[in-house]
C-alpha positions in Angstrom: 90.9 115.8 121.1 94.1 115.8 124.0 96.4 118.6 123.7 99.7 117.7 122.4 102.5 118.7 125.0 105.4 120.4 122.9 109.3 120.1 124.0 110.1 122.8 126.5 112.7 124.1 124.1 111.7 124.6 120.5 115.2 125.8 119.3 116.1 123.3 116.3 119.0 121.0 116.8 120.7 121.1 113.0 120.5 117.3 111.7 120.0 116.3 107.9 116.9 114.4 107.6 116.4 111.2 107.6 112.5 110.1 107.4 111.9 106.5 108.9 108.6 105.0 107.6 108.2 102.6 109.8 110.0 103.5 113.3 109.6 101.5 116.7 107.5 102.2 119.4 108.0 102.8 122.6 109.3 100.4 124.7 105.1 99.6 126.0 104.5 98.2 122.3 101.5 95.8 123.1 102.3 92.1 122.3 101.1 91.9 118.7 98.9 88.6 118.0 100.2 85.6 115.8 99.1 85.3 112.7 98.3 81.9 110.8 99.7 83.3 107.2 102.5 83.2 104.8 102.7 86.8 105.1 100.7 89.8 107.3 100.8 93.4 107.8 98.7 95.7 110.1 98.7 99.5 108.9 96.9 102.8 110.7 95.0 104.2 107.5 95.8 108.1 108.4 99.4 108.2 109.8 101.1 104.9 107.4 102.3 103.5 110.6 102.8 99.9 110.7 101.4 98.0 114.0 102.7 94.6 113.2 103.9 92.9 110.2 105.7 89.2 109.3 107.1 89.0 106.2 105.5 91.9 104.5 108.0 92.3 101.7 107.6 88.6 100.5 106.8 88.7 97.3 103.5 86.7 96.4 100.8 85.8 94.5 98.4 88.5 95.1 95.6 86.6 93.1 91.9 88.6 92.7 93.7 91.1 95.0 95.3 92.3 91.9 91.4 94.0 91.2 92.4 96.5 93.9 94.8 98.1 91.2 92.2 97.4 88.5 90.0 99.2 90.9 92.0 101.9 91.3 92.7 102.4 87.6 89.1 102.5 86.9 88.4 105.2 89.6 91.1 107.4 88.1 89.8 107.3 84.7 86.0 108.1 86.4 88.0 111.1 88.3 89.8 112.7 85.3 86.4 112.3 82.9 87.8 109.9 80.4 84.9 107.7 81.3 81.8 108.0 82.8 79.6 105.6 84.7 76.7 105.3 82.4 78.5 104.6 79.7 77.4 101.8 77.7 80.6 99.3 77.0 80.4 96.3 74.3 81.2 93.4 75.6 84.1 92.1 73.5 84.7 88.1 72.6 87.6 88.3 75.2 85.1 88.8 78.2 83.0 85.7 77.8 83.3 83.4 80.2 82.1 80.6 77.6 84.3 81.4 75.3 88.0 82.3 77.1 89.4 78.8 78.4 91.4 81.4 81.3 88.2 82.2 82.7 86.4 79.3 82.9 85.0 77.8 86.5 86.6 81.7 87.7 84.7 84.7 89.2 82.4 85.9 86.9 79.4 88.4 86.1 78.4 86.3 83.3 78.9 88.8 80.4 77.4 88.0 77.2 79.8 89.1 73.8 78.1 91.7 71.7 75.6 93.1 74.9 76.1 96.5 76.7 76.5 97.2 79.4 77.1 100.3 81.8 80.4 101.3 83.5 78.8 101.3 86.7 77.3 97.9 86.2 80.9 96.1 85.3 82.4 98.5 88.1 80.4 97.2 90.7 81.3 93.6 88.7 84.4 93.9 89.6 84.2 95.3 93.0 81.5 93.5 94.5 81.7 90.3 92.2 85.0 89.8 91.8 84.2 89.4 88.0 87.1 88.4 85.8 85.5 89.1 83.2 83.9 92.4 84.1 88.2 93.4 84.8 88.3 92.5 81.0 85.8 94.5 79.8 86.5 97.4 81.6 90.2 97.3 80.4 89.1 96.9 77.3 87.3 100.4 77.2 89.3 102.4 79.6 92.9 101.5 77.1 92.1 100.3 74.5 93.0 96.5 75.2 94.1 94.5 78.2 97.9 95.1 77.5 97.4 99.0 77.6 95.9 98.6 80.2 98.0 96.5 83.0 100.7 99.3 81.8 98.3 101.7 83.3 98.3 99.7 86.5 102.3 99.3 86.5 102.6 103.0 86.0 100.4 103.7 88.8 102.9 101.0 90.7 105.3 103.4 90.1 104.1 106.4 90.7 103.0 105.0 94.6 106.3 104.0 95.0 105.5 100.4 95.3 108.6 98.5 94.8 108.0 94.9 95.0 104.8 94.5 92.9 104.1 93.8 89.2 100.7 93.2 87.2 100.5 90.9 84.3 96.8 90.4 84.4 94.0 92.7 84.8 91.9 90.1 87.2 94.5 88.1 89.1 94.6 84.7 87.7 97.6 82.6 87.9 100.3 84.6 85.6 103.9 83.8 85.9 106.0 87.3 86.4 102.8 88.9 88.9 103.7 89.9 92.2 102.8 91.8 95.1 103.7 92.2 98.6 101.4 92.4 102.0 102.7 96.0 102.3 102.2 96.8 99.1 98.7 95.8 99.0 98.2 97.6 101.9 99.5 101.3 100.6 97.3 100.0 97.4 94.4 99.9 99.7 95.4 103.2 101.2 95.5 104.8 98.0 92.0 103.6 97.0 90.6 105.1 100.1 92.4 108.3 99.5 92.5 109.1 96.0 89.5 107.8 94.3 87.2 108.0 97.9 83.7 107.5 95.3 84.9 104.1 93.9 86.1 102.6 97.0 83.0 103.3 98.3 81.3 100.4 96.3 83.6 97.7 98.5 80.9 98.4 101.5 78.0 96.7 99.1 77.0 93.4 100.3 75.5 91.9 97.1 75.0 92.8 93.3 72.3 91.5 91.0 73.1 91.7 87.0 71.0 89.8 84.6 68.9 88.0 87.5 71.9 87.1 89.1 72.6 87.5 92.3 76.0 87.5 94.1 77.1 88.5 97.5 80.4 90.2 98.2 82.8 88.1 99.0 84.0 89.9 101.8 82.3 88.3 104.9 83.6 90.9 107.0 81.3 92.9 105.7 78.7 91.4 108.2 80.9 91.7 111.4 79.1 92.1 114.5 82.2 93.3 116.1 84.0 95.4 113.4 83.1 98.0 111.2 84.6 96.8 107.7 83.5 98.6 104.9 86.6 97.0 102.2 88.4 95.8 100.6 89.3 92.7 98.9 89.7 88.8 98.6 91.6 86.6 96.4 92.2 82.8 95.9 94.0 80.7 93.4 95.9 77.4 94.2 99.2 78.9 93.7 98.1 82.1 96.4 96.5 80.4 98.8 93.6 82.8 100.2 94.3 86.3 100.6 92.7 89.4 102.0 92.9 92.7 102.4 90.4 94.4 104.5 89.7 97.8 106.6 87.9 99.0 109.2 87.1 102.0 111.1 86.5 103.0 115.1 85.4 106.4 116.0 88.4 108.7 113.7 90.6 105.9 113.4 90.8 103.7 110.2 92.8 100.3 110.1 94.0 98.4 106.9 94.8 94.8 107.3 96.5 92.7 105.2 96.6 88.4 105.5 98.3 86.5 102.4 98.7 83.0 101.8 96.4 81.7 104.6 95.8 77.6 104.2 91.7 78.1 104.2 89.4 80.6 103.4 87.6 80.7 107.6 91.4 81.1 108.4 91.7 84.4 106.6 88.6 85.7 107.7 89.2 84.9 111.7 93.0 86.2 111.4 92.3 89.5 109.5 89.5 90.2 112.3 92.2 89.2 114.8 94.3 91.6 113.7 91.9 94.7 113.2 90.3 94.5 117.0 94.2 93.9 118.2 94.5 97.3 116.3 91.5 99.1 117.6 92.3 97.8 121.3 95.6 98.8 121.8 96.0 101.9 119.6 94.9 105.6 118.9 95.7 107.6 116.1 95.7 111.9 116.3 96.6 114.8 114.2 98.1 117.3 116.4 99.5 119.4 113.8 96.8 120.6 111.3 97.9 120.9 107.2 98.6 124.7 106.5 99.3 125.6 110.5 102.2 127.0 111.6 103.6 124.5 113.9 107.2 127.0 114.6 108.0 130.4 113.0 111.7 130.3 111.7 114.1 133.1 111.4 114.9 133.8 107.2 118.5 135.0 105.9 118.5 137.5 102.9 114.5 137.7 102.6 112.0 140.5 102.2 110.3 139.3 105.5 112.4 138.3 108.7 110.3 135.0 109.8 108.5 132.5 108.1 105.6 130.2 109.0 106.8 126.6 109.0 104.1 123.1 109.3 103.3 120.3 107.3 101.7 119.7 104.1 99.0 117.1 105.3 98.0 116.8 108.9 101.0 115.1 110.7 98.6 111.7 112.1 100.6 109.9 114.6 99.4 106.9 116.0 100.6 105.6 119.7 99.7 102.7 122.0 96.7 103.7 124.2 97.0 105.6 127.0 100.3 107.4 125.8 99.2 110.1 123.6 99.3 112.6 127.2 103.8 111.5 127.3 103.6 112.6 123.0 106.2 115.2 122.2 107.4 117.3 119.4 109.7 119.2 118.6 111.8 119.9 114.8 115.0 119.7 113.2 116.1 121.9 110.6 118.7 120.6 107.3 120.7 123.5 107.3 122.2 126.0 110.1 120.3 128.4 108.6 116.9 129.4 106.3 118.0 131.7 103.5 115.4 133.4 100.5 114.2 132.4 98.3 112.1 130.0 99.8 108.7 128.4 98.1 105.4 127.1 100.1 106.4 123.3 100.4 109.3 123.2 100.6 110.9 120.7 102.6 113.5 122.1 105.3 113.1 120.1 108.1 111.3 117.4 109.9 108.9 117.6 113.1 109.7 114.8 115.6 107.2 113.1 117.6 108.8 111.8 120.5 107.2 109.3 123.3 109.5 109.2 126.6 112.2 110.8 125.3 112.1 107.6 121.9 111.0 109.1 118.8 108.4 107.0 117.8 107.3 109.1 114.2 108.4 111.9 112.0 107.2 114.0 109.6 108.3 116.6 106.9 108.8 120.2 108.1 107.6 122.2 105.2 107.5 126.4 104.5 104.4 127.1 104.3 104.4 130.6 102.2 106.5 131.9 99.8 109.8 134.2 100.7 111.4 136.3 97.9 114.8 137.4 98.4 115.0 140.9 100.2 116.3 144.8 98.7 120.0 144.9 98.2 120.6 146.6 101.1 118.7 144.5 103.9 120.5 141.4 102.3 123.9 143.1 103.0 122.8 144.0 106.1 121.5 140.2 107.0 125.6 139.3 105.4 127.2 141.7 107.8 125.4 140.1 110.9 125.9 136.7 110.0 129.6 137.5 109.6 129.8 139.5 112.8 128.1 136.1 114.5 130.2 133.9 113.1 133.3 135.9 114.7 131.7 135.7 117.6 130.7 132.2 118.1 134.8 131.6 117.4 135.7 133.9 120.2 133.3 132.9 122.6 
């Protein structure tokens, strides 16, 4: 990886921190493709940088994209040990497609009431077969009822900071009051990959057979010859149109695309492929500042040490147009004119500013990497005197 060029002066400019999650790129931003859909977005997974978007905050019907959140809740339950993949689940009447009018004619796993099915099989039925009956069976098992499970889904919506998403079903069939956006769906996809990687890994499986019924994964981009796609989800209802959230990797870079409301099945795959190829062809992502590694040593007043290392909590990934990595520079700003003890590891005290040709292209929180306790009374008194003297000199000169 090419080294990051730091700015020639790392003396902080003391300004208030303002974080912009979608800062515009420099003037050389590649022309984005036009997409034939109601709404779309393309986001880099590591940096969270939005590369292109249109109507990304319009509230639309997610259809079976809802199952991404269902999968996330199940993944969290498996991760915490609340359930195990080997658990046997007794299928209830509500998960029987023949006996549940809402499920007739929809995607199902063909479960039979009273039968025993493992969590692992039901989970594959949700992720690979898009089985609405499997969603209901897992919801009942994880939470006791669909209603309680939907509550868990919406609790995770809040935890993930999604402001334009609300679920009223566990499967995504048409229901009043259910909505999401292209942006929120990209963030749910990012959370799936980041928080429950074992659960996410099911998305790359191309087919699943249950009771001698073989069903292929509905995400046909898994068979793409031009992209390394490993997820995530298709969705369709008459009200929603054709939806697709896709994720692909190229080298160390991962992108997430969302296409909502395409007119046909073929269009959603074509436009998603177009977005992903454009992103990989025109951008690259690097992590110039590593998690826990000092970016700068800063002066501390009234502490038991004189300096404290500042850095980032997570790898500071930055996405830039190809060919501009060598122009990338970084400096930092602090929220206050001085750092005073006590300080706690992880405490945000400023921001790292990444710039290309003098324009800010991204910002990351700057945090304290080590605890700093208050110094002794004599040390603190001495610092107070120095600050007072410095203040007087600044007024005179």
